[in-house]
C-alpha positions in Angstrom: 13.8 16.4 -13.5 13.1 16.7 -10.1 9.9 17.5 -8.7 11.5 18.9 -5.6 13.9 21.1 -7.1 10.7 22.5 -9.5 9.0 23.5 -6.0 12.4 24.8 -5.1 13.1 27.1 -8.1 9.4 28.2 -8.6 10.0 31.7 -7.4 13.0 32.2 -9.2 11.3 31.1 -12.3 8.3 33.2 -11.8 10.3 36.1 -10.8 12.7 36.0 -13.7 9.4 35.7 -15.8 7.8 39.0 -14.6 11.2 40.7 -14.9 11.3 39.9 -18.6 7.5 40.7 -19.0 8.4 44.4 -17.8 11.7 44.6 -19.9 9.6 44.1 -23.3 6.8 46.7 -22.6 7.3 48.3 -25.4 3.8 50.7 -25.9 3.4 53.0 -28.4 1.0 55.9 -29.0 -1.8 54.9 -31.0 -4.6 57.2 -32.2 -7.9 54.6 -31.6 -9.1 52.4 -29.2 -9.0 49.2 -31.5 -5.2 49.8 -32.7 -4.3 50.2 -28.7 -6.6 46.4 -28.2 -4.9 45.1 -30.9 -1.6 46.4 -30.0 -2.5 45.3 -26.3 -3.0 41.7 -27.1 0.3 41.6 -29.6 2.4 42.5 -27.1 0.5 40.4 -24.6 1.2 37.3 -27.0 4.9 38.2 -27.6 5.5 38.7 -23.9 3.8 35.0 -22.8 5.8 33.5 -26.0 9.3 34.7 -24.7 8.1 34.0 -21.0 7.8 30.3 -22.0 10.7 29.8 -24.0 12.4 31.5 -21.1 10.9 29.1 -18.5 11.8 25.9 -21.2 15.0 27.3 -21.4 16.0 27.5 -17.9 14.2 24.0 -17.2 16.5 22.7 -19.9 20.0 24.2 -18.7 19.1 23.1 -15.3 17.9 19.6 -16.2 21.2 19.6 -18.6 23.6 20.9 -15.5 22.2 18.0 -13.1 22.2 15.3 -15.7 25.9 16.3 -16.2 27.6 17.2 -13.2 25.4 16.3 -10.6 26.4 13.2 -9.0 24.6 10.1 -9.7 22.8 7.7 -7.4 21.6 4.6 -9.3 20.8 1.3 -8.3 22.7 -1.3 -10.2 22.2 -4.4 -11.3 23.3 -6.3 -8.5 22.3 -3.9 -6.1 19.8 -6.6 -4.2 21.6 -9.6 -5.1 22.8 -10.8 -1.7 26.2 -12.4 -3.2 27.5 -9.0 -4.6 30.3 -7.0 -2.7 28.1 -4.1 -2.7 25.6 -6.0 -0.4 28.1 -7.9 1.3 29.3 -4.2 2.1 26.1 -2.8 3.2 25.7 -6.0 5.5 28.8 -5.3 7.0 28.1 -1.9 8.2 24.7 -2.5 9.2 24.7 -5.7 11.2 26.6 -6.6 14.2 30.2 -8.7 13.8 29.5 -12.1 14.8 30.6 -14.1 17.7 32.4 -17.4 17.3 30.6 -20.0 16.0 27.9 -17.6 14.6 26.9 -16.1 17.4 25.0 -12.6 17.2 24.5 -9.8 20.2 20.8 -9.5 19.7 20.0 -8.1 22.9 21.7 -7.7 26.7 21.2 -10.3 29.5 20.4 -7.4 31.7 17.3 -5.7 29.5 15.2 -9.3 30.4 13.5 -9.1 33.4 12.1 -11.9 35.3 9.4 -12.9 34.0 9.3 -10.4 31.4 9.4 -11.0 27.1 11.1 -8.6 25.0 10.5 -8.8 21.5 13.3 -8.8 19.1 13.5 -7.8 15.2 17.2 -8.6 13.9 18.8 -10.6 11.3 16.0 -10.4 9.1 13.6 -12.1 11.5 11.4 -11.9 14.5 12.3 -13.3 18.1 11.4 -13.2 22.0 13.5 -13.2 24.5 11.6 -14.2 27.5 13.4 -14.8 31.6 11.8 -17.2 33.4 11.1 -16.9 37.1 13.9 -19.5 37.9 16.3 -16.9 36.0 16.7 -19.6 32.6 17.2 -17.6 29.3 15.3 -18.7 26.4 14.9 -17.1 23.2 11.7 -18.4 21.1 11.2 -17.4 17.8 9.1 -18.9 14.6 6.6 -21.3 15.2 6.2 -24.0 12.0 2.7 -25.0 13.0 1.0 -21.7 13.4 3.0 -19.7 10.5 3.4 -17.0 13.1 5.8 -16.4 16.1 4.9 -16.3 19.1 4.8 -13.0 20.7 1.4 -12.6 18.2 -0.6 -15.3 20.4 1.2 -16.0 23.4 3.1 -18.6 25.4 0.4 -21.5 25.4 2.1 -23.9 22.9 5.3 -24.1 21.1 8.6 -22.7 21.7 12.1 -24.0 21.7 14.9 -22.8 23.9 18.3 -22.4 23.0 20.9 -22.9 25.1 23.1 -20.0 26.1 27.2 -21.3 26.0 29.0 -19.6 29.3 30.7 -17.1 27.3 27.9 -15.2 26.2 26.3 -15.8 30.0 30.0 -13.9 31.6 29.6 -11.3 29.2 26.2 -10.4 29.7 24.9 -11.1 26.3 22.5 -13.3 24.9 
């Protein structure tokens, strides 16, 4: 049973219970005060039992409805398997198509100003794009020696250059 569903239907359940309790108020006339109290307790107990059973029956039937008629979206065994067709379809939906020879567009060349660093989180890894004062674009990434990625501690140590091919530069894509 879904907790959000219970929160949403709680006013309805309370109203049904109150209506049932109002309908079941049968108070016959009695002569003594003790009989009156005893009868009130019996009626209150009966109303409580009926309201609890009504709420239980309502929850049961709504749960049965959700189980039988509501759409089921459960992860399958191969939901997180990268070789499954479902995972490949999700990857095709959320990742851009690749350029020839495995190139992927991670940012536009016009987004990188001279002397600025642009952090990029794409394709499951962290990268940074950097354009020096000589207008050369570099794409450094993870450093194995420090076991971190370059923007966390600066440009003082390791970084690698990935040469851009002329087709990507002409299109304005890194």
